[in-house]
N, C-alpha and C positions, 0 to 999 in steps of 0.2 A: 825154455827157461832153465838155466843150470842150477840156480840157487834153490834147493829143495824147500828150505824153510819159507822163503819168500813165495815160492810157487804154491805151497800148501795154504799159506795164509790168504793169498789173493783168491784162491779157489774157495775158501770158506767165506770170504767177504762177498763174493759173487753169489754164493748160495743163500746167504743170510741177510743180505742188504735189504733195507726197507723198500717196499715197492715204489714209493714216491721218488726214489733216486732215479728210477728209469722212466717213470710215467708222468711226473709233474714238473712244472717250471717254477713253482713258487719257492720263496725262502722265508724263513721265520725270523722276524726281527728280535724276538725275545731270546734267541740264542745266537745273536749276532752282535759283536762288538766291533764297530767300524775301525777303531784305532788298531785293532789286532787282526782285522779281517784277512789280511794277506797271508798270515802265518798260522792263525789259531786252529783252523781245521786240520791242517797237516801235522802240526805239533801234537795235537791230541790223537790223531790217527796213528802217528808214530808210536805214541805211548801204548795204544791198543796192540800194535804189532809186537812191541817189545814184550808185552804180557801175553801174547798169543790169544788175544781176546777178539773174536769176530762174531759175537752174539748180536742178534738183531737189536736188542735193547741198547747195547753199547754203541752200535753204529747209529741208531736213531738219535741218541743223545749228543752226537757230535755237533759242534756249532756250525752255523751255516757257512758253506764255502763262499769264497769272496764274491760279492756283488752279483748275485743272481746268476743265471745260466750263461750270460754273455762272457763274463770274465772268468768264470770257473764254477762248476757244479761238482757234486761229490764224485761222479764217475770220471770226469775228465781230470779232476784233481788227483784221484787215485792212480789213474793211468800215468800222469806225469811223475808222480812220486815213485811208482814202480819202475819206470824207465830210469829215473835218477838213481835208484838203488842198484839196478843192474849195471849201469855204466859209471858208477862212482862219481856222481856230480850232484849239485844241489837241485832240489825239485823246482826252484824258481827259474833255473836255467833252461827248463824244457817247457815250452808253451804250445798247447794244441790249438788247432783251428779247424772249423768245418770247411773253410775255404783253402784251396791250393795256392792261390796267388797273394792273398792278403798278407801273409808273413813277409813276403818279399817287399810289398808296398810299405810295411811297417818300418823295415830297415831303411828303405829309400826316403821315407818321410823324415826319419830322425837325421839322416845324413844331409837332406836338403836344408833343414833348419840349422845344422851344425856346419854347413858349407864343407862337407867332407866327400871325397870321391868314393864311388862304389863300383866294383866289378862283379857281375853275375856270371857264374860259371856253371855249365851243365854238361853232362856226359852223353845223354841220349836225345832228349827233347825237352823243351820248356812246357809248362802246363798249356793246354790247348787255348785257354782264355787269355794268355799273356800277350799284350799288345804294346810293343815298345814305343811306337809312334804316338799313340794316345797317352801313354804314361808320361811321355816327355812333353807333349804339346798341351794337354789339358791339366795334368796333375803337377807339372813342373819338375818332374823327377829326372835327374841326370845320372847316367850309368853307362858302363861298357859291358857288352855281351860277349862271352867267349865260350865256344864249344871246345871241349878237350876229349882226347881219346881215352885218357886214364886219369885217375886222381893224382898220380905222380906228375902229370903234365901241367898242373895248375900253376900259373906263373905268379911270381911275387908281385905285390901291388902296393902302391902308396895310397892306402885308404882301406875300406872294408871289402873283404872277399866273401861273397855269398855263394854257397854251393847248393844247387838244386838237384835232388836225386829222386826219380820216380821208381818205386819198386813195390811188388806185391807184399813183401814182408816189411810193412811200414815201420815196425819196431826194431828192425835190425839196422845198425849203422856203424861206420868207422869214420872218424873225423880226422882228416889231415891236419897237421899242426898249423899250416898257414891259412886255414879257413876260419873266419870269424863267426859265420852263421851257417849252420848246416841245416838244410830244410829237406825233410822226407815228405814226399807227396804220394797220395793214393787217390785214384779217380773216384772211388766210392766213399772212403772214410774221411778224407780231408788231408790234413798235414800236421806236422809239428816242427817247430824250429828249436834247435839247440844253440844257445848262446855260448860260444866257446872262448874261454880265457877271461881272467879277471879284468883285463883291460876293456872288456865289453860289457861289464856288469851294469853300467849306466844305461844301457839300451833296454834292460829288462822291463822297467816300469813303462818305458815308451812303447814297447811292443805289446805289453799287456793292455795299455790304454787304447791302442788301435783295436785290439780284440774287444774291448769294452764298448767302443763307440761306433765302429764301422763294420762289425761282423759278429760272429759268435764263436765260442769254443767248440771243439768237436762235440757233436750232439751226444746225449746220454746213450742212445742206441748204438752209435758207432764207437763210442768209448768202450761200451760193454763188449762189442764184437772184437775190438783191438785187444782188450784184456783177456778175452777168451783165447785168442790166438797166442798170446804170450804164455799162457799155461798149457798150451797144446790141447785144448779141449774143443771139440767140434761145436759150432754154433749155427744151427739151421734157422736163420731168420726167414720169416715168411716173405716170399718174393711177391712184390706188389706189381700190379699192372700200372706202371708209371704214366704211360700215355693216357690211359683211361681215367686215372685219378686226376691228372693234370687238366684234362678236358672238362671233367666234372666240376672241378674247383673253379676254373675260370668262368664256366657257364654260371655257376652259383653266384660268383662275385658280380657278374653282369646283371643277373636277375635281382640280387639284393640291392644293388646301387642304381638300378634303372639305367644302365649304360650299355653301349654296344662297341666301345673301343676295346682294344686288347688289354686284358688284365694281366698283371705281372705279380709273381709271388717270390718273396725273398726269404732268406733263412731267419730273419727277425724283422721287427718293425724298424729298428735303426739300420739294418742292412738295406731295406727298401728305401728308407729315407736318404741314405747315402747315395744310392743309385739315382734317385730323383735329383738331388742337388748337383751331383757331378754330371749327370746327363743334361741338365739345364745349363750348366756352365759351358759344356761342350757346344750346345746349341748357340749360346750367346757369343762365344768366341767365333763361331762360324758366321753368324748372321748380324752381329752387332760389333764387329771388330773395332778395337780401340776404345770402346766404352767401358767404364767401370761397372762392376756388378755389385749390387747391394742385396744382402740376405737379411730380410726384416723378420725379427723374432721377438715375441714377448719376453722380457727379462725374467719373468717368474714361471715360464712354461716348464714342462718336464725337463729335468736336468740333462738327459741324453740329447734331446733336440738342441737345447741351448749350447751345450758343450761341443757337439758335433759341428754346428754351424761355425763356431769360433775357431775350431781346429782346421776346417777347410780354409777359412779366411787367412789363417796364419801362414798357410803354404803358398798363397797366390797374391801377388802384389796388387792385382786389379779387383780383388774381392774384399768386401768389408761387411761386417755385421752392423745392422742398425736396430736399436731397440724401439719397441712401441708398446705402450701400456694398454692392457685390455680389461683388467679386473677392478672390482671395488668401485672407487669414484671415477675411474677412467672408462671412457666409452670406446670400444674397439673401432667403430666406424669413424669417429672423429680422429682417432689416432692414426688410422690408415690414411685418411684424407690428408692430414698434415705431413705424414712421412712421404707419401707419394708426390706431394707438391714439392717437397724439398729435393727428392730424387730427380724429378723432372727438371728442376733448376740446375741440377748437375749433369743433365743429359746422360743419366746412368740407366742400367737395366735392373728393374726391381723384381725380386722373388719374395713373396710373403708366406711365412709359415705360421699357421694359427690353428688352435684347437677349438672346435665347436661341438658341444659345450666346452667352456674353458676348464682347465684343471689347475687348482682344486676347487675353484669357486662355483663351478657348474653354471656358468652364465652363457646366455645366447644373445647375440646382438640382434638388432632389427635387421632381418635378412633382406628386405626390400632396399633399405638404406645401404646395406653392405654391397649389394649388387650394383646399385647406382654409383657408389663411390669408386668401386673397382672398374666400372665401365666408363667413368668420366674421362673426357678427352682433356689432356693437359699438353702444354707446349713448353719447349725449351727456351732458354734466353735468346736463341737465334730465330725464334718463331716457328720452329719445326715441330712436328707432332712427336711428343715424348713416347718412349717405348712403353707399350702396355704392360701392366704387371701380370705375372703368373702367380696365381693363388694356389698354395699348397695346403690342403685342408687335412688336418689330423682328425679323423672321424672315429677314433677308438671308443669314445664314450657312447656314441650313438651311430654305429656302423650301418643301421637300417634306414636312416633318414635319406630321402632322395634330394640331392643337390644338383646332380649332373645330367639328368635326362633332358631330352630335347625341349621339354616344356617346364623344366624345373627352374628354381630361383637363380641358379648360377649357370644356366645353359649358355649364356652369351659372354661369360667371363672365362678366360683361359684358366681352367681349374683342374688340378690333379688331387684326388682324394686318396688317402692311405689309412691303414688301420693296423694295429698290433694284433697279430693272430694269436698271441698267448692269452688274449682276453676272450671276448665272446666267440670269435670264429672257432677256436679249438677248445674253449672251456678250460684253459690252463694246461692242456696236454702237450703243446709244443709252442715254440716261439715264432713260427713263421708269420710274416706280415705280407700285406699285399697293397697294390695301388692300381688305380684305374683313372681314366680321364674322361672329359666330355668331348663333344664332337670337334672342338677347336684344338685338341691336344695330340692328334695322331702323330705328328712329327716329333713332338716332345717324348711321347711314349717310345718311339723307336730309339731315341737317344738314351732314354732311361734303361731300356732293355740291353742296349750295348754295354752300358757300364755295370749293370747287374751281372752280366756274363763275364766282363773283364775282371771283376772282383771275385768271380766264382761264388757269388752270394745267392744263387737261386735256391729255393727250398729243396730239401732233400726228398727222395722218394717216400720215406716214411712220413715226413711232414705233410706232403701232398695227400697221403692216405688218411692221416688223422683229420685234416681239413675236409676231405671228401666225406668222411664219416660224420663229423660234427656239425658242419655248416648247414645241412638241411634242417636242423632243429633250432638254428640260431635265432630266427625271428620270434619263435614262440618262447624261447628261453628269455629273450630280452623283455618280452611282454610280461611274463610271469615274475621275473626279477623286479621289474618296475613296480608291479602291484605290491610286492612285499616291501619295497623301499618306501612307496607312498604311505603305506599303512604304518610303517615304523616312524617315519617323519611326523605323521599326524599324531602318533602317540607321544613322541618326545615334545612336540609343541603343547600338548595337553598337560603333561606331568612336569615339564620344565619350561614354562613359557618365557623365562628370561634368557634362554639360550638363543643364539643367533644361528639359524640354519640356512645354508646355501643349497638350494635345490630348485629344480624347474617349477614354474607355476603350472596350475591346472590348464591354463590357456596354451602354454607352450607344449604341454603333454598332448593336448588335443591336436596340435600341429605335427605330432609324431616324435617329439623329443622326449623319449622315455628312458633316461639313464637310470641305472640302479646304484648310483653313488651320490653321496651328499657330503658336505663338509659341515662341521659342527664347531661353533665358537661357544664354549661353555661360559656361563656367567662367572665373573671374577670379583675380587675385592682387594683392597689395599689403599694405602694413602698416596702412593706415587705410581706413575706409569710403569716403572720398573717392578714394583711390588705386584701390581696387577698382572703384568705379563708373566712373572715368575709363578704366581699362584695359578694362573690359567694353564701354564705348561705342566705343572705338577698335577693338576686336576685331569688333564688329558691322559696322562700316564696312569693315573689311578683308575680311570674309567676302563682303559684298555686292559690293564692288569686284571681287573675284576672280571671282565668279559671272557678273557682267555683262560682264566683260572676256573671260573664257574661252568663254562661251556667249552672245554678243551677239544671235544670231538667236532665242534663246528666253528667256534670263534677263533680266529688266528690273528696274531700281530704280524701283518704281512702287507706288501704293497699291491697285491693282486686285485683283479677286477674281472667280472664276467665268468667266474668259475662255475662249475656244474653244481656245487653244493657249498654250504657254509656261509660265513660272514667274515669279512676281512677289514682290519683296522690298521691305520697307519698315521704317522705325522709327516706330511709331505716335506717339511723342512729338513727332516733327518733321513728321508728315504728317497723319494722320486726327485726332490730338488737338491740332491747332494752336492752338485757342482754349481748351483745357482748362487749368485752374490748374496751375502748375508742379509742385506737390507731388503731384498726381494723375496725372501723365504716366507712360507706360511706355517706358523706354529699353531696349527689347528688340527682337529681330528678329522680324518677322511674315512668314511665308512662305505663299504661296498657289499651289497647283499646279492645273494644268488636266488635262483628260482626254487631251490630245494634246501629248506632250512626250517628249524623250529622257531618260528617267529614269536610265538607266545612265550617261549622260554627266554628269548632275548628281551622281550618287553619286561618280564618279571625281574631279570637281573638289572636291567637299566633302572627300573623303579627302586630296587634296593640301593643302587648308586645314588639316586636322587635323595632318598631318605637319609643317606649317610652324610650328605653335605648340607 
């Protein structure tokens, strides 16, 4: 790095940064303003740079980087900002990825929807996972591939020109004027894309949104390594035994889920979910040619799941999202029965995505009835047997419950289970997610693995190492966190009996459903429905503010769950349901407890809250 001031500042930042920048995945909502989220972190970071302030306290006080780790965390944001400074461009024009291929897919997706041509140019080789035939046939992307001997040989083109360069010095680049998107790739670190020219600025939010929903930013550890390289400092990361860690993690997943099919691990929960959906679409195109595909999702489920499904459907003419209600006055089993009957009447292919327990209402359907309705034989209008549904089960809240074993409740239903690894599997230390299926899904797992690799979305070596370290204690941590949660719920019921608490019953807990999260509808008052809703929303925030103020070392305003310590509070409507339709959002408090926390202190502060209202 030639700029001495910039080099020295980044050196000080890397020395003084809060440990959480490197070691945790959580973000604090109390220093997060959604309307300013895309700019606020870097604006304030720039102010620190201008004042040469790189103290730990100043860095810790920065607002949360945009939207969790997927779309940007402190270190990936600092890396992008630093490169922008060096190459005299705007920070938003440089977007980092853990994947080598997804930035290319992001441009292809935008051009598919805009009906614009794309040429992909490369000088040596494409990323190993790049598969032109599958991208065209399954994803619907259209493009021309051209290998050139030099950058000067890049031909003019009526459309977008994407240049892919693989090099060890990932932060070094020179962009030809006739290139719209310059992508530097590195087999270990990932990649970044530079959006070149004002005429392409409209692509920036589109590329960022792909990173938000189908993959992750360059990981904290790899961003740290890239920054170390920029300031010419050696960085001796511990070399992990990837094969050993991978074997250990997949074995643990099989043991925890009572399965024996191949377990797959992605860079995040949404990365693995994207591989599931695209892998199943690939299977359907091959085995149910000509039939429409229906992705069935609850309208109030986690916003990433909901949004991703709709984004996939937007790109493919034969794919449609179908809503089904699961919470409150709606019964999941009845909703699935109705939806599957309608899909059979259309002779279409059904994929159902559901959370058990549901989020945020923490409800569990009658599992025998669920199994029966999923196994029910249906016919098409022509009297033919309808395509059987594939059930995609989000098990993040209770990853230890056995659904898929040969004698378990969903053994005879084509079921794939997945979980976000940022929750209990890693205790909040990494984002990696995993999936596994029952004995009926081996062929589906093969397709899912194919698309996980195509998107270069497999977990990183460090993510495997973290999971290998954390997962052996997961079952005990779930048990201990549930005990804390049950005690806290019982206490709230005692001191605030008018509150409506959504949590599993003792009977469900005895069946193995032991989540450590509950939702809390606080008592309200007012003369109209609007007044009551406004009062409740204000009371939610008053409670959370009190908790994080009185117990700042443990209580956090955060969307996390399954952490190693502390207590996490959020309002789903303003966090996890960010892209959910307004009418389906839940303006309630969601509380997640850990196995390691001062429960008596939390009880005392909650009682203070009760006495104040």
